[in-house]
Each structure stands twice: as C-alpha cells, then as structure tokens.
C-alpha positions, 0 to 999 in steps of 0.5 A: 709740426707734424703733417697732421697738425699742419692739415688741421691748422689749415682746415681751421683757417679755411673755415674761419675764412668760409665763416668770414666770407659768409658774414660779409655776403650776409652783411652786405646784402643786408646793407643793400636791402636797407639802402634799397628801402630807404632810397624808396621811402625818401622820394615820398617823404620829400615830394608833397 
C-alpha cells in the first residue's frame, strides 16, 4: 500500500470512530434523560 492510501484509510477510520463515539454519547444522554423523566414521574403515580 502507498503512504497516501494508508493515511486515507486511517482518516476514514478516525472519522468513523468519532461518529460512532458521538452517536454513543447522544444515545447515552437520551437514555439518561428518559430515565430521569421516568424516575420523576413514577413516585407521583405510586403515591396516592
């Protein structure tokens, strides 16, 4: 492989990992927000 091909492959890989990490962070924050909403709405439903 040529050096330019290696650099291109590395940049593609880095971009893929950055996008994946970004998606994971968004998914985690959304899940945390959903859990927070659920935990705040549950006690009001249980308590009379």
